[in-house]
RODO-2510 file (C-alpha; in nm, 4 decimals, decimal comma):
residues 410
     n   res          X          Y          Z
     1     m     8,3159     9,0145    11,7961
     2     n     7,9391     9,0076    11,7355
     3     s     7,8098     8,9747    12,0758
     4     k     7,6742     9,1923    12,3620
     5     s     7,8511     9,2423    12,6966
     6     i     7,7292     8,9833    12,9483
     7     n     7,5401     9,0847    13,2549
     8     l     7,7824     9,0942    13,5493
     9     s     7,4836     9,0821    13,7837
    10     n     7,5053     8,7041    13,7472
    11     k     7,6854     8,6067    14,0570
    12     r     7,8245     8,2909    13,9117
    13     i     8,0066     8,4601    13,6347
    14     t     8,1151     8,7599    13,8701
    15     k     8,2664     8,4879    14,0968
    16     y     8,4346     8,3103    13,8181
    17     y     8,6430     8,6182    13,7359
    18     e     8,7114     8,7075    14,0941
    19     k     8,8542     8,3482    14,1480
    20     l     9,0588     8,3687    13,8270
    21     d     9,2258     8,6781    13,9312
    22     e     9,2814     8,5397    14,2788
    23     e     9,4504     8,2570    14,1247
    24     i     9,6745     8,4873    13,9273
    25     v     9,7843     8,6697    14,2221
    26     q     9,8432     8,3509    14,4402
    27     k    10,0476     8,1659    14,1732
    28     v    10,2205     8,4462    13,9905
    29     g    10,2297     8,7492    14,2249
    30     p    10,0314     9,0579    14,3381
    31     n    10,1631     9,2548    14,0412
    32     a    10,0173     9,0220    13,7971
    33     s     9,6686     9,0857    13,8789
    34     l     9,4840     9,2087    13,5695
    35     a     9,1843     9,3476    13,7618
    36     i     9,3967     9,6068    13,9591
    37     n     9,7204     9,6092    13,7572
    38     d     9,9025     9,9523    13,7431
    39     d     9,9162     9,9223    13,3715
    40     e     9,5976    10,0750    13,2304
    41     r     9,6263     9,8844    12,9107
    42     l     9,6161     9,5411    13,0900
    43     r     9,3260     9,6523    13,3028
    44     r     9,1452     9,7557    12,9900
    45     i     9,2012     9,4066    12,8211
    46     w     9,0651     9,2356    13,1398
    47     s     8,7684     9,4572    13,1798
    48     d     8,6609     9,5706    12,8471
    49     c     8,7511     9,2586    12,6573
    50     i     8,7656     8,9442    12,8705
    51     v     8,5192     9,0248    13,1538
    52     a     8,2788     9,2408    12,9355
    53     s     8,2499     8,9741    12,6631
    54     g     8,2266     8,6812    12,9031
    55     l     8,5385     8,4947    12,7740
    56     k     8,6450     8,1790    12,9602
    57     c     9,0146     8,1720    13,0395
    58     r     9,2836     7,9326    13,2048
    59     l     9,5881     8,0107    13,3869
    60     v     9,8575     7,7892    13,2216
    61     r    10,2406     7,7815    13,1692
    62     a    10,3553     7,9108    12,8173
    63     d    10,4428     7,6162    12,6007
    64     s    10,6790     7,7466    12,3118
    65     a    10,6098     7,4202    12,1269
    66     t    10,2431     7,5156    12,0627
    67     a    10,2989     7,8734    12,0110
    68     l    10,1942     8,0175    11,6625
    69     e    10,4747     8,0179    11,4377
    70     h    10,5980     8,3383    11,2779
    71     d    10,5321     8,2178    10,9308
    72     h    10,1695     8,1440    10,9962
    73     k     9,9486     8,3660    10,7789
    74     h     9,7631     8,5093    11,0812
    75     y    10,0578     8,5483    11,3067
    76     r    10,0564     8,9120    11,2368
    77     c     9,6894     8,9357    11,3979
    78     f     9,8586     8,8513    11,7353
    79     q    10,1970     9,0359    11,7147
    80     t    10,1080     9,3591    11,5729
    81     r    10,4479     9,5350    11,5668
    82     a    10,6042     9,6178    11,2426
    83     d    10,9558     9,5946    11,3743
    84     n    11,0994     9,3212    11,5665
    85     v    11,0212     9,4351    11,9243
    86     a    10,9750     9,0779    12,0488
    87     q    11,3469     9,0063    11,9876
    88     s    11,5008     9,3229    12,1260
    89     r    11,2632     9,3301    12,4283
    90     g    11,3213     8,9520    12,4730
    91     e    11,6970     8,9929    12,5152
    92     e    11,6420     9,2425    12,8126
    93     l    11,3834     9,0064    12,9633
    94     y    11,6075     8,7008    12,9145
    95     e    11,8699     8,8787    13,1225
    96     r    11,6227     8,9677    13,3895
    97     l    11,4205     8,6413    13,4223
    98     y    11,6907     8,3897    13,3530
    99     d    12,0382     8,5342    13,4100
   100     m    11,9331     8,7434    13,7378
   101     d    11,6383     8,4964    13,8043
   102     e    11,3988     8,7710    13,8770
   103     d    11,0140     8,6923    13,9418
   104     q    10,7674     8,7178    13,6632
   105     d    10,5614     9,0317    13,7067
   106     d    10,3352     9,0432    13,4063
   107     l    10,1431     8,7579    13,2358
   108     l    10,1451     8,6567    12,8706
   109     i     9,7911     8,6799    12,7247
   110     g     9,7267     8,4262    12,4499
   111     w     9,4340     8,2853    12,2327
   112     l     9,3725     7,9122    12,1655
   113     y     9,3535     7,9407    11,7838
   114     q     9,3044     7,6399    11,5833
   115     d     9,5932     7,3867    11,7082
   116     y     9,8087     7,6713    11,8356
   117     v     9,8328     7,9558    12,0842
   118     g     9,8747     8,3176    11,9549
   119     y    10,0175     8,5711    12,1958
   120     s     9,8607     8,9188    12,1828
   121     v    10,0540     9,0278    12,5019
   122     g    10,4064     8,8981    12,6108
   123     n    10,5720     8,8141    12,2917
   124     g    10,9080     8,9537    12,4357
   125     r    10,8666     8,7205    12,7432
   126     l    10,7873     8,4180    12,5027
   127     w    11,1087     8,4940    12,2963
   128     a    11,3096     8,4940    12,6219
   129     q    11,1623     8,1575    12,7339
   130     k    11,2425     8,0119    12,3875
   131     k    11,6160     8,1251    12,4215
   132     a    11,6287     7,9918    12,7655
   133     e    11,5045     7,6607    12,6416
   134     r    11,7493     7,6460    12,3574
   135     l    12,0337     7,7127    12,5956
   136     n    11,9013     7,4787    12,8674
   137     k    11,9066     7,7745    13,1076
   138     l    11,5400     7,7635    13,2446
   139     g    11,6576     7,7528    13,5970
   140     i    11,4414     7,6486    13,8906
   141     k    11,2052     7,9482    13,9147
   142     h    11,0677     7,9300    13,5645
   143     e    11,1674     7,5776    13,4602
   144     k    10,7997     7,4729    13,3874
   145     g    10,7475     7,7783    13,1633
   146     l    10,6175     8,1351    13,2325
   147     w    10,2613     8,1988    13,3358
   148     a    10,0233     8,2859    13,0682
   149     l     9,6457     8,3699    13,0644
   150     l     9,4919     8,1520    12,7895
   151     i     9,1628     8,2699    12,6356
   152     t     8,9908     7,9430    12,5169
   153     g     8,7390     8,1052    12,2782
   154     e     8,4483     7,9620    12,4822
   155     r     8,2165     8,2273    12,6553
   156     f     7,9450     8,2378    12,8907
   157     n     7,6521     8,3412    12,6641
   158     g     7,6536     8,2528    12,2949
   159     p     7,8471     8,0120    12,0809
   160     p     8,2289     7,9879    12,0920
   161     l     8,4252     8,2578    11,9096
   162     s     8,4923     8,1888    11,5372
   163     d     8,8400     8,1945    11,3993
   164     l     8,7542     8,5441    11,2453
   165     d     8,6234     8,6665    11,5935
   166     i     8,9623     8,5625    11,7567
   167     i     9,1894     8,7145    11,4928
   168     q     8,9867     9,0387    11,5037
   169     t     8,9847     9,0619    11,8744
   170     a     9,3369     8,9539    11,9142
   171     l     9,4301     9,2404    11,6906
   172     q     9,2495     9,4901    11,8758
   173     i     9,3936     9,4164    12,2057
   174     g     9,7383     9,3800    12,0535
   175     g     9,6917     9,7337    11,9481
   176     w     9,5904     9,8360    12,2932
   177     s     9,8912     9,6771    12,4602
   178     n    10,1217     9,8707    12,2173
   179     q     9,9864    10,1960    12,3398
   180     e    10,2405    10,4261    12,4857
   181     r    10,3476    10,3996    12,8527
   182     g    10,6367    10,5612    13,0368
   183     d    10,8045    10,2143    13,0950
   184     a    10,8005     9,8372    12,9960
   185     v    10,6830     9,8837    12,6172
   186     g    10,8433    10,0942    12,3495
   187     k    10,6275    10,3749    12,2001
   188     e    10,4178    10,2516    11,9138
   189     s    10,5535    10,3927    11,5901
   190     e    10,3638    10,5054    11,2894
   191     d    10,5235    10,2040    11,1055
   192     d    10,3615     9,9928    11,3792
   193     v    10,0120    10,1571    11,3171
   194     s    10,0463    10,1149    10,9587
   195     f    10,1246     9,7444    11,0040
   196     r     9,8291     9,7042    11,2310
   197     m     9,5917     9,8789    10,9861
   198     q     9,7263     9,6621    10,6989
   199     t     9,6404     9,3668    10,9229
   200     s     9,2928     9,5067    10,9996
   201     w     9,2386     9,5400    10,6344
   202     i     9,3191     9,1695    10,5742
   203     t     9,0839     9,0765    10,8296
   204     a     8,8118     9,2922    10,6991
   205     l     8,8526     9,1102    10,3700
   206     l     8,7982     8,7831    10,5395
   207     d     8,4531     8,9276    10,6784
   208     d     8,3565     9,0840    10,3408
   209     t     8,4974     8,9457    10,0361
   210     k     8,3304     9,2311     9,8272
   211     k     8,5989     9,4589     9,9513
   212     n     8,8419     9,2883     9,7331
   213     g     8,7249     9,5008     9,4612
   214     w     8,7629     9,8303     9,6234
   215     d     8,9973    10,1093     9,4704
   216     i     9,2662    10,2842     9,6653
   217     n     9,0277    10,5912     9,7481
   218     q     8,7640    10,3434     9,8954
   219     k     9,0397    10,1726    10,1058
   220     m     9,1537    10,5093    10,2267
   221     s     8,8074    10,6101    10,3237
   222     w     8,7607    10,2956    10,5259
   223     g     9,1082    10,3313    10,6795
   224     h     9,0340    10,6994    10,7960
   225     k     8,7096    10,5710    10,9634
   226     e     8,8834    10,2814    11,1395
   227     l     9,1668    10,5113    11,2631
   228     r     8,9300    10,7675    11,4018
   229     k     8,8120    10,4871    11,6533
   230     e     9,1440    10,5589    11,8353
   231     d     9,1688    10,8712    12,0373
   232     k     9,4901    10,9792    11,9191
   233     y     9,3757    10,9852    11,5576
   234     d     9,0183    11,1161    11,5981
   235     s     9,0698    11,4746    11,5137
   236     d     9,0292    11,6903    11,2088
   237     t     9,3393    11,9147    11,2610
   238     s     9,5766    11,9119    10,9644
   239     q     9,8467    11,7450    11,1579
   240     t     9,6342    11,4438    11,2410
   241     k     9,4902    11,4252    10,8979
   242     a     9,8356    11,4119    10,7568
   243     a     9,9323    11,1517    11,0194
   244     r     9,6316    10,9245    10,9109
   245     t     9,7176    10,9774    10,5516
   246     r    10,0788    10,8867    10,5987
   247     i     9,9879    10,5723    10,8032
   248     l     9,7213    10,4549    10,5596
   249     k     9,9442    10,4970    10,2512
   250     k    10,1962    10,2744    10,4040
   251     a     9,9276    10,0277    10,5076
   252     f     9,8042     9,9805    10,1450
   253     d    10,1558     9,9557    10,0214
   254     d    10,2298     9,5918     9,9106
   255     n    10,5903     9,6519     9,9862
   256     i    10,5339     9,6699    10,3721
   257     a    10,6328     9,3457    10,5566
   258     q    10,6428     9,2276    10,9109
   259     a    10,9778     9,1839    11,0973
   260     h    11,1114     8,8185    11,0785
   261     v    11,2253     8,6846    11,4223
   262     d    11,5585     8,5217    11,4251
   263     e    11,5513     8,2180    11,6693
   264     e    11,8860     8,0687    11,5602
   265     d    12,2258     8,1904    11,7071
   266     r    12,4744     8,3866    11,5125
   267     a    12,6929     8,0720    11,4461
   268     t    12,4125     7,8755    11,2844
   269     i    12,3133     8,1650    11,0400
   270     w    12,6790     8,2302    10,9423
   271     d    12,7941     7,8630    10,8891
   272     r    12,4859     7,7948    10,6542
   273     h    12,6689     8,0422    10,4078
   274     f    13,0284     7,9896    10,4982
   275     p    13,0988     7,6469    10,6446
   276     d    13,4520     7,6579    10,5532
   277     v    13,4901     7,9696    10,7726
   278     p    13,2908     7,8874    11,0898
   279     w    13,1647     8,1649    11,3247
   280     e    13,3856     8,1978    11,6211
   281     d    13,3787     8,4547    11,8993
   282     l    13,7607     8,4718    11,9277
   283     a    13,9697     8,6371    12,1939
   284     d    14,2182     8,9024    12,0840
   285     a    14,5092     8,6460    12,0890
   286     q    14,3164     8,4097    11,8708
   287     i    14,2174     8,6921    11,6362
   288     i    14,5887     8,7833    11,5981
   289     k    14,6935     8,4352    11,5375
   290     k    14,4138     8,3327    11,2986
   291     g    14,3847     8,6631    11,1320
   292     w    14,0036     8,6391    11,1395
   293     w    13,7675     8,8633    11,3382
   294     f    13,3872     8,8070    11,3542
   295     a    13,1344     9,0699    11,4693
   296     g    12,7543     9,1336    11,4555
   297     h    12,6297     9,4740    11,3886
   298     k    12,3222     9,6648    11,3413
   299     w    12,4007     9,9290    11,0741
   300     a    12,2464    10,2410    11,2258
   301     a    12,2348    10,5004    10,9485
   302     t    12,2328    10,5412    10,5784
   303     d    12,5858    10,6969    10,5850
   304     d    12,8865    10,5467    10,6848
   305     q    12,8750    10,6163    11,0626
   306     t    12,8617    10,2571    11,1488
   307     m    13,1738    10,1773    10,9450
   308     k    13,3471    10,4888    11,0970
   309     l    13,2440    10,4500    11,4638
   310     s    13,2035    10,0887    11,5159
   311     v    13,3732     9,8694    11,2553
   312     l    13,6851    10,0482    11,1641
   313     p    13,8088    10,1173    11,5228
   314     k    13,7789     9,7565    11,6113
   315     l    13,9456     9,6571    11,2841
   316     i    14,2408     9,8878    11,3040
   317     r    14,2913     9,8037    11,6854
   318     q    14,3302     9,4476    11,5928
   319     y    14,5418     9,5260    11,2842
   320     n    14,7923     9,7008    11,5101
   321     k    14,8452     9,4035    11,7136
   322     a    14,8662     9,1642    11,4019
   323     d    15,1678     9,0365    11,2043
   324     a    14,9561     8,9113    10,9218
   325     p    14,6581     9,0466    10,7128
   326     l    14,3384     9,0791    10,8979
   327     e    14,0076     8,9618    10,7562
   328     a    13,6693     9,0805    10,9136
   329     n    13,3581     8,8786    10,8898
   330     l    13,0297     9,0725    10,9502
   331     l    12,6862     8,9525    11,0280
   332     l    12,4602     9,2469    10,9592
   333     s    12,1077     9,3959    10,9973
   334     y    11,9924     9,7437    10,9135
   335     g    11,8476     9,9716    11,1795
   336     g    12,0083    10,0816    11,5053
   337     k    11,8468    10,2530    11,8058
   338     g    11,5260    10,4474    11,7163
   339     r    11,5292    10,3118    11,3683
   340     s    11,3124    10,0328    11,2102
   341     i    11,2519     9,9177    10,8736
   342     s    10,9187     9,7632    10,7436
   343     s    10,9872     9,8049    10,3538
   344     l    11,1178     9,5212    10,1540
   345     e    11,2350     9,7663     9,8901
   346     k    11,4099     9,9829    10,1334
   347     l    11,5817     9,6824    10,2862
   348     q    11,7311     9,5856     9,9509
   349     e    11,8395     9,9444     9,8910
   350     q    12,0058     9,9593    10,2325
   351     r    12,1926     9,6287    10,1897
   352     k    12,3343     9,7689     9,8361
   353     s    12,4261    10,0939    10,0344
   354     i    12,6075     9,8997    10,3191
   355     l    12,8059     9,6881    10,0596
   356     e    12,9085    10,0162     9,8715
   357     q    13,0170    10,1630    10,1966
   358     i    13,2372     9,8692    10,2952
   359     k    13,3874     9,8345     9,9349
   360     g    13,4872    10,1951     9,9756
   361     w    13,7121    10,1022    10,2725
   362     n    13,8439     9,7834    10,0999
   363     v    13,9447     9,9827     9,7884
   364     r    14,0911    10,2655     9,9989
   365     g    14,3005    10,0062    10,2066
   366     e    14,4400     9,8868     9,8666
   367     d    14,5306    10,2502     9,7618
   368     a    14,7288    10,3026    10,0993
   369     i    15,1060    10,3616    10,1541
   370     s    15,2919    10,0666     9,9898
   371     d    15,4617     9,9295    10,2784
   372     m    15,1308     9,8755    10,4442
   373     i    14,9237     9,7314    10,1707
   374     e    14,9972     9,3723    10,2668
   375     h    14,8735     9,4011    10,6260
   376     l    14,5758     9,6451    10,5963
   377     p    14,2577     9,4810    10,7326
   378     i    13,9644     9,4265    10,4877
   379     v    13,6054     9,3222    10,5221
   380     k    13,6086     8,9801    10,3547
   381     r    13,2739     8,8311    10,4158
   382     v    12,9305     8,9634    10,4845
   383     v    12,6154     8,7964    10,5754
   384     f    12,2794     8,9906    10,6073
   385     r    12,0160     8,8664    10,8450
   386     t    11,6499     8,8030    10,7047
   387     q    11,4970     9,0863    10,8943
   388     l    11,1619     9,0965    10,6987
   389     i    10,9120     8,8210    10,6235
   390     g    10,9399     8,8050    10,2441
   391     a    11,3253     8,8821    10,2434
   392     s    11,5905     8,6166    10,2985
   393     e    11,9488     8,5997    10,4114
   394     e    12,2227     8,7183    10,1786
   395     a    12,5731     8,6371    10,1848
   396     y    12,8692     8,8089     9,9973
   397     e    13,2448     8,7400     9,9732
   398     w    13,5000     9,0136     9,8550
   399     n    13,7166     8,9623     9,5440
   400     n    14,0614     9,1272     9,6099
   401     h    14,1611     9,1073     9,2379
   402     k    13,8449     9,2528     9,0815
   403     n    13,7311     9,4837     9,3838
   404     v    13,3866     9,3527     9,3704
   405     w    13,1572     9,1527     9,5858
   406     r    13,0503     8,7957     9,4818
   407     k    12,7147     8,6964     9,6112
   408     i    12,7194     8,3399     9,7579
   409     e    12,4222     8,1375     9,6119
   410     g    12,2535     7,8609     9,7796
***
């Protein structure tokens, strides 16, 4: 942002921020104060960005209808995680805010950007609110929407922020909010930092089109200087240099993509590909009667541990109860606890690997003891979630006669 910090000796401006923080405490609660928040990252956003730059703000209710869409070309400037933290964090927050009806402790922080609001802080809470709206479970406490601090782009001195100012500053404070803390927010991974640097490079090109002609060495030099602005990466030790290099190589890899956020339920995604075998969360008795079993899984490793430890035990348990062949239908994504994916190429490789692992079970089933062949369970259908922007859902059906997967087109 090309502006000097405001002079806080101006009593009117000082009073403005004092009253704003008082309003936050009064309407949201004492824990939501940004001026004296326990979270150093939020205090920094308040003091070093909002107050120091004289940005005008309003306390509003978050409106999911005006939130910046995930397919907007500048969404990544506001949500700076490489992996889909908003969704995984959102599930936990949905349970706390809507199932358990807890108070809202932390504000969302968003920017008025063109005709939308882009949220630098609180994408998990926004995800939870969207889910509650879809399920019509907003309750009484949060029925009007969660509280958000809206940065309008206007300021006390100087002209309003340009679009470029907004996305550059939003990207910066998004990085601040991702910094590690003992609770609340997951540790920022190298993939997250790579994604953030990739986004920084995109905004740098908007500011200076001459950089479009730079070769990889010039880009890497620029990236090292940018990363060294962060304490964690401002060192000449071999370990830190190696970390910067790893991060920047990923950042300048065109194959890196941001996580796609699924806002549809499992049935909607599944039925799009297999309308004749609609998704059903069946009870055990219904599974035995119908011979169908549906399950959603995160495939946690490149080997077959997910198949051995999660899928097969459930399949076999149902098979032991059934009097007819059992078919499993799986809705899958790659990456379990502690694992993320940001490479489109790797995502495709993992999908192929997963299909090969499941094929191994299906074929082994056909080679089993002759009197059991008729009833052994097989994985009949698989749908892969989108996961990354630039990828798409994929659906496959097992061909018993040819022992191959048939891709479902359309």
